[in-house]
Backbone bond lengths (Angstrom), bond angles and torsions (degrees), N, CA, C in turn:
res aa  C-N    CA-C-N  psi(-1)  N-CA   C-N-CA  omega(-1)  CA-C   N-CA-C  phi
1 M - - - 1.476 - - 1.528 105.73 -
2 T 1.318 115.76 135.15 1.447 124.27 176.11 1.556 110.22 -74.02
3 D 1.291 115.30 161.66 1.459 120.62 175.08 1.466 114.24 -58.48
4 V 1.315 116.70 -40.74 1.500 121.27 177.03 1.464 112.55 -64.46
5 A 1.350 117.93 -40.99 1.452 122.52 177.55 1.538 111.29 -63.60
6 M 1.356 114.75 -45.11 1.461 120.25 177.38 1.525 112.15 -58.55
7 I 1.339 116.44 -46.69 1.447 119.81 178.66 1.485 112.78 -62.33
8 A 1.379 117.86 -37.54 1.373 122.88 178.69 1.553 111.68 -67.94
9 S 1.293 115.35 -40.20 1.470 119.26 177.10 1.491 113.14 -62.40
10 Y 1.371 119.32 -40.34 1.456 122.09 172.27 1.464 113.55 -65.06
11 A 1.324 117.74 -40.68 1.416 121.86 -177.80 1.533 112.75 -67.24
12 Y 1.309 116.62 -37.68 1.452 121.76 178.89 1.490 115.44 -92.50
13 G 1.323 118.75 -0.60 1.443 118.17 170.16 1.507 115.37 88.77
14 S 1.287 121.42 14.12 1.423 120.12 -176.82 1.491 111.07 -82.99
15 D 1.322 118.36 -17.41 1.482 122.44 179.01 1.573 106.00 -126.65
16 R 1.292 114.19 78.58 1.463 117.52 -175.88 1.546 112.69 -75.84
17 A 1.244 123.13 -16.96 1.466 125.90 -179.47 1.538 109.50 -59.05
18 G 1.289 115.57 -40.34 1.486 117.96 -178.11 1.492 111.11 -67.20
19 W 1.325 118.09 -38.45 1.483 122.09 176.59 1.503 112.44 -66.38
20 R 1.378 117.81 -34.84 1.440 120.79 178.69 1.509 110.71 -62.58
21 G 1.321 114.55 -42.71 1.466 119.74 178.83 1.513 110.98 -62.30
22 L 1.339 115.65 -38.29 1.458 122.21 -177.40 1.532 107.91 -69.06
23 R 1.322 116.37 -45.43 1.468 121.17 178.44 1.459 113.95 -60.93
24 S 1.355 115.32 -39.92 1.513 122.54 178.61 1.523 108.20 -63.38
25 T 1.293 120.06 -45.88 1.481 123.59 -177.41 1.536 105.12 -64.88
26 W 1.325 120.20 -45.54 1.389 123.48 179.15 1.566 113.00 -57.41
27 M 1.254 116.64 -47.68 1.450 123.92 -179.16 1.584 109.47 -63.43
28 K 1.301 115.67 -42.92 1.466 117.89 175.55 1.536 111.70 -57.44
29 R 1.298 116.83 -43.55 1.428 119.93 -179.68 1.497 110.44 -66.01
30 V 1.295 120.55 -38.68 1.487 124.80 -177.00 1.568 105.92 -69.23
31 V 1.312 117.13 -45.12 1.513 119.05 179.04 1.496 110.89 -63.43
32 R 1.374 117.50 -41.54 1.439 119.43 179.89 1.551 110.74 -63.52
33 I 1.332 118.31 -40.41 1.477 122.44 -179.71 1.506 107.48 -66.89
34 V 1.316 120.46 -40.21 1.473 121.41 -178.14 1.538 109.69 -68.33
35 V 1.310 118.30 -41.44 1.468 120.88 177.15 1.458 113.64 -65.27
36 I 1.308 117.27 -42.42 1.497 120.52 -179.74 1.532 109.72 -65.67
37 T 1.302 115.04 -38.78 1.550 118.97 -179.50 1.493 107.89 -67.72
38 F 1.343 119.39 -43.98 1.488 119.82 179.58 1.480 111.00 -63.79
39 V 1.310 124.12 -44.16 1.424 128.49 -178.75 1.518 108.66 -63.53
40 A 1.338 118.80 -44.69 1.383 122.88 176.85 1.572 114.14 -60.67
41 A 1.338 115.87 -40.33 1.479 120.07 178.17 1.532 108.36 -65.71
42 V 1.323 115.82 -42.80 1.508 118.67 -177.81 1.499 108.99 -63.78
43 V 1.334 116.85 -45.68 1.515 118.56 179.38 1.549 111.17 -64.37
44 L 1.287 119.93 -43.48 1.390 118.98 -179.50 1.479 114.30 -68.17
45 I 1.279 120.64 -43.76 1.438 123.30 179.80 1.487 111.46 -71.46
46 G 1.335 117.64 -45.03 1.478 121.30 175.30 1.462 113.60 -60.92
47 G 1.297 119.60 -37.16 1.477 126.08 177.38 1.462 111.86 -64.77
48 R 1.327 114.67 -45.67 1.500 120.62 -179.92 1.551 109.69 -64.03
49 W 1.350 116.05 -39.65 1.469 120.11 -178.85 1.489 107.69 -66.28
50 Y 1.355 116.80 -46.08 1.496 121.62 -175.16 1.564 107.37 -65.47
51 M 1.307 121.97 -37.84 1.457 125.76 175.34 1.542 107.20 -57.89
52 Y 1.308 120.10 -45.53 1.418 123.54 -178.16 1.488 109.37 -63.82
53 V 1.329 119.55 -50.28 1.508 125.11 -174.78 1.524 106.59 -65.80
54 A 1.289 120.54 -45.84 1.409 120.13 -166.84 1.495 114.97 -97.50
55 H 1.307 121.21 -26.34 1.490 122.12 -169.97 1.562 113.19 -132.74
56 S 1.270 118.39 8.67 1.468 119.24 -178.96 1.514 113.05 -68.14
57 E 1.341 118.41 144.88 1.443 122.96 176.33 1.529 111.49 -78.18
58 S 1.324 117.80 -22.34 1.443 121.95 -177.78 1.497 109.78 -138.47
59 P 1.284 119.91 145.65 1.468 121.26 177.05 1.542 110.78 -78.17
60 Y 1.372 118.65 -4.88 1.424 121.38 -177.90 1.464 118.26 -102.80
61 D 1.349 117.11 26.38 1.473 121.72 179.63 1.548 104.15 -69.46
62 E 1.301 113.98 125.65 1.517 118.69 -175.55 1.457 113.91 -61.92
63 V 1.322 120.17 -46.42 1.406 125.43 -176.98 1.599 108.62 -65.01
64 G 1.273 113.70 -44.03 1.509 120.16 -177.81 1.535 110.13 -66.55
65 I 1.337 115.76 -39.22 1.528 116.19 177.46 1.489 109.70 -66.87
66 E 1.329 122.23 -39.45 1.449 122.93 -177.83 1.524 108.75 -68.88
67 L 1.327 118.80 -43.97 1.502 118.94 178.22 1.524 109.74 -62.44
68 N 1.351 118.09 -44.40 1.475 119.31 179.48 1.500 112.70 -60.51
69 S 1.289 115.86 -41.07 1.519 118.69 -178.21 1.471 113.12 -66.94
70 R 1.361 118.85 -18.66 1.434 123.46 -178.04 1.535 113.67 -102.95
71 M 1.284 115.87 -0.66 1.545 120.14 178.68 1.525 108.81 -73.53
72 P 1.337 114.64 154.25 1.448 117.67 169.72 1.519 115.84 -53.27
73 A 1.255 118.14 152.91 1.483 121.13 -172.46 1.577 115.44 -53.59
74 P 1.326 118.25 -45.96 1.453 114.16 176.45 1.525 117.71 -63.65
75 L 1.373 115.46 -35.75 1.480 119.43 174.76 1.472 111.17 -66.25
76 R 1.372 114.58 -43.72 1.510 117.80 -176.85 1.506 109.99 -65.74
77 T 1.359 118.77 -39.12 1.428 122.83 176.92 1.492 112.44 -59.66
78 W 1.279 115.83 -44.97 1.514 122.22 -179.65 1.532 107.40 -65.35
79 G 1.337 115.35 -45.36 1.452 120.74 -177.73 1.569 111.65 -61.20
80 C 1.303 115.01 -44.04 1.451 122.00 177.86 1.509 112.06 -65.52
81 A 1.263 117.88 -34.15 1.497 121.33 178.91 1.563 107.73 -68.76
82 R 1.346 115.25 -43.86 1.519 119.87 178.11 1.496 111.42 -62.28
83 I 1.343 115.85 -44.74 1.475 118.78 175.79 1.517 114.09 -61.16
84 A 1.346 114.77 -43.75 1.471 119.24 179.69 1.503 113.04 -62.96
85 A 1.405 114.45 -34.56 1.456 118.41 -177.55 1.548 108.55 -75.37
86 R 1.296 118.57 -36.03 1.479 123.70 -178.84 1.492 112.55 -73.67
87 F 1.367 117.35 -37.03 1.388 121.90 -175.88 1.612 109.19 -121.81
88 A 1.330 116.38 66.07 1.413 120.05 -173.44 1.528 116.11 -56.55
89 G 1.344 118.91 -36.09 1.395 120.69 -175.95 1.510 116.85 -89.05
90 A 1.371 117.14 -4.08 1.365 121.94 -176.11 1.489 114.22 -87.80
91 I 1.343 115.65 156.05 1.450 118.92 176.75 1.531 107.84 -74.80
92 T 1.334 119.45 142.20 1.400 121.88 -175.01 1.580 110.51 -69.38
93 P 1.300 112.00 138.36 1.500 114.51 -177.70 1.497 110.14 -75.62
94 Y 1.388 113.45 166.73 1.428 120.04 -178.98 1.585 110.20 -56.75
95 G 1.302 114.98 138.12 1.471 120.89 -178.20 1.470 112.40 97.47
96 C 1.289 116.93 -15.47 1.491 119.96 178.95 1.520 112.42 -104.13
97 T 1.330 115.13 -8.73 1.464 119.58 -179.83 1.499 110.76 -80.00
98 T 1.259 117.39 140.47 1.514 119.67 178.22 1.492 107.20 -87.59
99 T 1.328 112.67 150.74 1.514 117.07 179.91 1.539 106.56 -126.51
100 K 1.321 114.87 40.84 1.517 118.49 175.83 1.508 109.07 -74.75
101 A 1.304 113.34 145.37 1.403 119.12 -179.56 1.536 108.95 -77.18
102 A 1.304 117.49 150.12 1.486 122.74 179.99 1.460 108.59 -65.20
103 P 1.347 120.87 143.22 1.473 120.05 174.03 1.503 111.93 -68.91
104 R 1.329 113.22 148.67 1.505 119.26 179.32 1.465 112.22 -99.47
Protein backbone atom coordinates (compact mmCIF):
# COMPACT_ATOMS: atom_id res chain seq x y z
CA MET A 1 0.00 0.00 0.00
CA THR A 2 1.37 3.41 -0.89
CA ASP A 3 1.66 6.26 1.57
CA VAL A 4 -1.20 8.12 -0.07
CA ALA A 5 -3.45 5.06 0.10
CA MET A 6 -2.55 4.53 3.77
CA ILE A 7 -3.33 8.15 4.63
CA ALA A 8 -6.61 7.92 2.73
CA SER A 9 -7.56 4.72 4.54
CA TYR A 10 -6.96 6.41 7.91
CA ALA A 11 -8.83 9.53 6.83
CA TYR A 12 -11.88 7.61 5.67
CA GLY A 13 -11.94 5.15 8.54
CA SER A 14 -11.24 1.87 6.79
CA ASP A 15 -8.44 1.09 9.24
CA ARG A 16 -9.71 2.20 12.64
CA ALA A 17 -7.18 0.17 14.65
CA GLY A 18 -4.47 2.74 13.93
CA TRP A 19 -6.67 5.59 15.18
CA ARG A 20 -7.54 3.68 18.37
CA GLY A 21 -3.87 3.42 19.20
CA LEU A 22 -3.42 7.10 18.49
CA ARG A 23 -6.40 8.03 20.68
CA SER A 24 -5.13 5.79 23.47
CA THR A 25 -1.72 7.47 23.39
CA TRP A 26 -3.33 10.91 23.36
CA MET A 27 -5.57 10.06 26.32
CA LYS A 28 -2.62 8.73 28.31
CA ARG A 29 -0.81 12.01 27.75
CA VAL A 30 -3.84 14.05 28.79
CA VAL A 31 -4.35 11.98 31.94
CA ARG A 32 -0.64 12.23 32.78
CA ILE A 33 -0.69 16.02 32.38
CA VAL A 34 -3.82 16.35 34.52
CA VAL A 35 -2.38 14.16 37.28
CA ILE A 36 0.97 15.98 37.27
CA THR A 37 -0.80 19.36 37.40
CA PHE A 38 -3.01 18.23 40.29
CA VAL A 39 -0.08 16.84 42.30
CA ALA A 40 1.97 19.98 41.68
CA ALA A 41 -0.91 22.20 42.85
CA VAL A 42 -1.39 20.12 46.02
CA VAL A 43 2.34 20.23 46.80
CA LEU A 44 2.62 23.98 46.18
CA ILE A 45 -0.51 24.98 48.09
CA GLY A 46 0.09 22.46 50.89
CA GLY A 47 3.72 23.52 51.19
CA ARG A 48 2.81 27.20 51.39
CA TRP A 49 0.18 26.44 54.04
CA TYR A 50 2.65 24.37 56.08
CA MET A 51 5.27 27.12 55.88
CA TYR A 52 2.69 29.54 57.28
CA VAL A 53 1.62 27.22 60.10
CA ALA A 54 5.07 26.00 61.10
CA HIS A 55 7.55 28.75 60.21
CA SER A 56 5.78 32.09 59.77
CA GLU A 57 7.18 35.15 61.53
CA SER A 58 3.67 36.52 62.11
CA PRO A 59 0.26 34.90 62.52
CA TYR A 60 -1.20 37.62 60.30
CA ASP A 61 0.29 36.59 56.93
CA GLU A 62 -2.58 37.25 54.50
CA VAL A 63 -1.92 34.33 52.16
CA GLY A 64 -1.38 31.92 55.03
CA ILE A 65 -4.57 33.02 56.77
CA GLU A 66 -6.58 32.50 53.60
CA LEU A 67 -5.08 29.08 52.91
CA ASN A 68 -5.63 28.00 56.51
CA SER A 69 -9.25 29.15 56.51
CA ARG A 70 -9.94 27.03 53.40
CA MET A 71 -8.28 23.83 54.60
CA PRO A 72 -10.40 20.83 55.67
CA ALA A 73 -11.47 20.94 59.31
CA PRO A 74 -8.87 18.50 60.74
CA LEU A 75 -5.97 20.31 59.01
CA ARG A 76 -7.35 23.71 59.97
CA THR A 77 -7.71 22.63 63.61
CA TRP A 78 -4.14 21.31 63.67
CA GLY A 79 -2.86 24.47 61.99
CA CYS A 80 -4.71 26.73 64.40
CA ALA A 81 -3.32 24.78 67.35
CA ARG A 82 0.23 25.19 65.98
CA ILE A 83 -0.29 28.91 65.41
CA ALA A 84 -1.80 29.37 68.89
CA ALA A 85 1.14 27.53 70.46
CA ARG A 86 3.72 29.59 68.55
CA PHE A 87 2.02 32.96 69.10
CA ALA A 88 0.45 32.58 72.54
CA GLY A 89 -0.21 36.28 73.16
CA ALA A 90 -1.59 37.13 69.71
CA ILE A 91 -5.20 37.38 68.63
CA THR A 92 -6.21 34.32 66.64
CA PRO A 93 -6.29 34.94 62.89
CA TYR A 94 -9.37 34.60 60.72
CA GLY A 95 -10.36 30.97 60.28
CA CYS A 96 -9.13 29.96 63.72
CA THR A 97 -11.90 31.59 65.70
CA THR A 98 -14.72 29.36 66.83
CA THR A 99 -18.28 30.37 66.07
CA LYS A 100 -20.03 28.10 68.56
CA ALA A 101 -23.23 29.42 70.04
CA ALA A 102 -23.24 30.22 73.76
CA PRO A 103 -24.83 27.54 75.93
CA ARG A 104 -28.32 28.32 77.20
